[in-house]
C-alpha positions in Angstrom: -57.6 52.4 54.1 -60.0 48.4 52.7 -59.8 50.2 49.8 -55.5 50.8 49.4 -55.5 47.4 50.9 -57.8 46.1 47.1 -55.5 47.9 45.7 -52.8 46.5 46.5 -54.0 43.1 46.4 -55.2 44.0 42.1 -52.3 45.0 41.7 -49.5 42.5 43.2 -52.6 39.7 41.5 -51.6 41.6 38.5 -47.7 41.8 38.7 -48.1 37.4 39.9 -50.1 37.0 36.6 -47.0 38.7 34.8 -44.4 36.9 36.7 -46.5 33.4 36.1 -46.4 34.4 32.3 -43.1 35.5 31.9 -41.7 31.5 34.5 -44.1 29.2 32.5 -42.2 31.4 28.7 -39.2 30.5 30.5 -40.1 27.3 30.8 -40.4 26.9 28.8 -36.8 28.2 26.7 -35.7 26.5 28.6 -37.5 23.0 27.8 -37.2 23.6 24.6 -32.7 25.2 25.0 -33.1 21.1 27.2 -34.3 19.5 24.1 -31.8 20.8 22.1 -28.6 20.1 23.3 -30.4 16.2 23.9 -30.3 16.3 20.1 -27.0 17.9 19.4 -25.5 15.9 22.0 -27.1 12.1 20.0 -25.2 13.9 17.1 -22.6 14.1 18.6 -22.2 10.7 19.6 -23.3 9.5 15.9 -20.9 10.7 15.1 -18.3 10.8 17.5 -18.8 7.0 17.0 -18.4 6.9 12.8 -15.5 8.6 13.1 -14.2 5.9 15.2 -15.8 3.3 13.3 -13.9 4.9 10.3 -10.5 5.4 11.7 -10.3 1.7 13.4 -11.6 0.9 9.3 -8.4 3.4 8.4 -6.0 1.1 10.4 -7.4 -2.4 9.4 -7.2 -0.6 5.2 -3.5 0.7 6.6 -2.6 -3.0 7.6 -4.3 -4.4 4.3 -2.0 -2.8 1.8 1.2 -3.6 4.8 0.7 -6.4 3.8 0.9 -6.5 0.0 2.7 -4.8 0.4 5.7 -7.3 2.4 4.7 -9.7 -0.1 4.8 -8.0 -2.6 8.0 -7.0 -2.1 8.4 -10.8 -0.9 7.3 -12.4 -3.9 9.1 -9.9 -5.8 12.8 -11.3 -4.9 12.4 -14.6 -4.8 11.5 -14.2 -8.6 14.0 -11.9 -8.3 16.4 -14.6 -6.9 14.5 -17.1 -9.2 15.7 -15.5 -12.1 18.5 -14.6 -11.1 18.8 -18.9 -10.5 18.4 -19.8 -13.4 20.8 -17.5 -15.1 23.1 -18.7 -13.4 22.4 -21.8 -14.4 22.4 -21.4 -18.1 25.3 -19.8 -18.0 26.7 -22.5 -16.8 25.7 -24.5 -19.6 27.1 -22.9 -21.7 29.9 -22.9 -20.1 30.3 -26.8 -20.8 28.4 -26.1 -24.1 31.5 -24.0 -25.0 34.0 -25.5 -23.2 33.0 -28.9 -25.0 33.3 -27.0 -28.3 36.5 -25.6 -27.0 37.8 -29.7 -26.6 36.8 -30.3 -30.4 37.8 -27.8 -32.1 40.9 -28.6 -30.4 40.8 -32.1 -30.9 39.6 -31.8 -34.8 42.4 -29.0 -35.8 45.5 -31.2 -35.1 43.8 -33.6 -37.4 43.1 -30.8 -40.2 46.5 -28.9 -40.5 48.6 -31.8 -40.5 50.6 -32.8 -43.0 51.8 -36.0 -44.5 55.0 -36.3 -42.6 53.4 -34.7 -38.8 54.9 -31.1 -39.1 51.6 -27.7 -39.5 51.5 -26.3 -42.7 50.3 -22.6 -43.1 48.1 -22.7 -44.8 45.8 -25.2 -42.7 46.3 -23.2 -39.8 46.1 -20.7 -41.0 42.6 -21.2 -42.4 41.2 -22.6 -40.0 41.9 -19.8 -37.8 40.0 -17.9 -40.3 37.1 -19.8 -40.4 36.7 -19.8 -36.4 37.3 -15.6 -36.0 34.1 -15.6 -38.6 32.0 -18.3 -37.3 32.2 -20.0 -40.7 
């Protein structure tokens, strides 16, 4: 009976050593897994920060782009208005010049086309009209 108990004790010690070895192996694997998880969490956190930074940068660039487009549109509208204003001023100047030329022509033609008796001569009227139309 004592031998049986000793035999059972040895079996229990061997089994206990096997379990102790398995426990150490499993503990080592758990430590490795936890270390890997911590590294992955750090990497994920760094990537999340990078993504957030890039998104903020994207928003800022989009905002600057919008401001530049608005500025360009405003500048374009302003230059268009200035161009229209300059064209209108030039048109007004040309209208005044044309009006003066017409007045000058109207004052000169009656003098040229009158013959000695206060009547209009047909030849002078023909030549003055013809030269006006051809630009001579």
